[in-house]
C-alpha positions in Angstrom: 11.0 -12.7 19.8 8.1 -12.0 17.5 5.7 -14.8 16.6 3.8 -13.1 13.8 4.7 -10.3 11.4 2.1 -8.9 9.2 2.4 -6.2 6.5 -0.4 -3.9 5.3 0.2 -2.4 1.9 -1.5 0.4 0.0 0.0 0.6 -3.5 0.3 3.9 -5.3 2.7 6.8 -6.0 1.8 8.1 -2.5 1.3 4.6 -1.2 2.6 3.2 2.1 3.3 0.0 4.0 2.7 -0.9 7.6 4.2 -3.5 9.9 2.4 -5.3 12.7 4.3 -7.5 15.1 2.2 -9.9 17.2 -0.9 -7.9 16.3 0.5 -4.5 17.3 1.2 -1.7 14.8 4.9 -0.9 14.9 5.4 1.6 12.1 4.0 2.9 8.8 6.2 4.3 6.0 5.8 5.5 2.5 6.5 3.0 -0.3 9.9 3.9 -1.9 9.2 5.7 -5.2 11.6 6.7 -7.9 10.6 9.9 -9.6 11.8 10.7 -13.1 11.4 14.5 -13.6 9.3 15.9 -16.5 11.2 16.6 -19.6 11.3 20.2 -20.9 12.5 21.9 -24.0 15.0 24.8 -23.7 12.0 27.2 -23.8 10.5 25.4 -20.8 7.7 23.6 -22.5 6.9 20.2 -20.9 7.4 17.4 -23.5 6.9 14.5 -21.1 5.3 14.2 -17.7 7.1 13.1 -14.5 7.1 9.4 -14.1 6.7 7.5 -10.8 7.7 3.9 -10.2 8.2 1.6 -7.3 11.8 1.4 -6.1 11.7 -2.4 -5.9 15.3 -2.7 -4.8 14.7 -0.5 -1.7 11.4 -2.2 -0.8 13.0 -5.6 -1.1 15.9 -4.5 1.2 13.4 -3.0 3.7 11.3 -6.3 3.8 14.5 -8.4 4.1 15.6 -6.2 7.0 12.3 -6.8 8.7 12.6 -10.5 8.1 16.1 -10.6 9.5 15.0 -8.7 12.6 12.2 -11.2 13.3 13.9 -14.6 12.6 11.6 -17.4 13.5 8.3 -15.5 13.1 5.6 -16.3 10.6 5.0 -13.6 8.0 2.0 -12.6 6.0 0.6 -9.5 4.2 -2.6 -7.9 3.0 -2.5 -5.7 -0.1 -5.2 -3.4 -1.3 -6.4 -4.7 -4.6 -6.1 -1.8 -7.1 -6.4 -1.1 -10.8 -7.5 -4.5 -11.9 -10.2 -3.3 -14.3 -8.0 -0.8 -15.9 -7.8 -2.0 -19.5 -10.6 -1.5 -22.1 -13.2 -4.3 -22.2 -14.2 -3.8 -25.8 -12.2 -4.0 -29.0 -11.5 -0.5 -30.3 -12.1 1.2 -27.0 -9.5 3.8 -26.3 -7.3 3.9 -23.1 -7.9 7.2 -21.3 -5.4 8.8 -19.0 -7.3 7.6 -16.0 -7.3 4.0 -17.3 -3.6 4.3 -18.0 -3.0 5.5 -14.5 -5.0 2.5 -13.1 -3.0 0.2 -15.3 0.3 1.6 -13.9 -1.2 1.2 -10.4 -2.0 -2.4 -11.1 1.5 -2.9 -12.4 3.0 -1.5 -9.1 0.7 -3.8 -7.1 2.0 -6.7 -9.2 5.6 -5.8 -8.5 4.8 -5.7 -4.8 3.1 -9.2 -5.0 6.2 -10.4 -6.9 8.5 -9.2 -4.1 6.4 -10.8 -1.4 6.2 -14.1 -3.4 10.0 -14.1 -3.9 10.5 -13.6 -0.2 8.0 -16.5 0.6 5.5 -14.1 2.3 1.9 -15.3 1.7 -0.5 -12.5 1.0 -4.2 -11.7 0.6 -5.6 -9.0 -1.5 -8.6 -6.9 -0.4 -10.9 -4.6 -2.4 -10.8 -1.0 -0.9 -14.6 -1.1 -0.5 -14.5 -4.3 1.5 -12.0 -3.1 4.2 -13.5 0.4 4.3 -17.0 -1.0 4.8 -15.6 -3.2 7.7 -14.4 -0.1 9.4 -17.5 2.0 8.6 -15.6 4.3 6.2 -16.8 5.8 2.9 -14.8 6.8 -0.1 -13.2 9.9 1.5 -9.6 9.0 2.2 -9.5 11.5 5.1 -11.9 9.4 7.0 -9.2 6.7 7.1 -6.7 9.2 8.5 -9.2 10.3 11.3 -9.9 6.6 12.2 -6.2 5.7 12.3 -5.4 8.7 14.6 -8.1 7.3 17.0 -6.7 3.8 16.9 -3.0 4.7 17.0 -2.7 8.2 18.6 1.1 8.0 18.4 0.9 8.0 14.6 1.8 11.4 13.2 -1.1 11.9 10.7 -1.8 15.6 11.1 -2.1 16.3 7.4 -4.6 15.2 4.8 -1.8 14.1 2.5 -1.0 11.4 5.0 -4.2 9.4 4.3 -2.2 6.7 2.4 -0.2 6.0 5.6 -3.4 5.6 7.5 -4.8 3.3 4.8 -1.7 1.1 4.9 -2.2 0.6 8.6 -5.9 -0.1 8.2 -5.4 -2.6 5.4 -2.9 -4.4 7.7 -5.4 -4.3 10.6 -8.1 -5.6 8.4 -5.9 -8.6 7.3 -5.1 -9.4 10.9 -8.8 -9.1 11.9 -9.7 -11.6 9.2 -7.1 -14.0 10.6 -8.1 -13.4 14.2 -4.7 -12.1 15.2 -5.3 -8.4 15.7 -4.8 -6.9 19.2 -7.0 -3.9 18.8 -10.5 -3.0 17.5 -12.9 -5.6 16.2 
């Protein structure tokens, strides 16, 4: 029987979540995302971009399944804090595409926090710079992938586009380190 289940979550359209049981990483999977295809005219011209949104129903079901498989355990989560400074600070300042993307990212993180709260799972949020500094990482996401492959050689992280999987594992490991419950690196 598990005594402690901890989730590490890296929000985003290529985001992921990890699960640690009693301090040991068990698995890392992509967040479930719903993609609405771009709209095109009959001539093929794009009139609206593809949209990405969190599949909250699937994430809720996945987390409930994890809870059901670990009855009696205590649960917690660490979420990467993202997109919080996304909106304009001054009146009249326009919202650029980058700021709008950050706002959407912050919205997804809020949906995840809502799901965790509804399930009664306490969570902490951590700035990317904080957990990356702890592990000696810079801004390059591929550095996270390389470190995760060293820590968990069984993880299949051969490709650069799997950096978000690595980051979900490292966010979870950071949360456990802060609570003193991680059976791994310091």
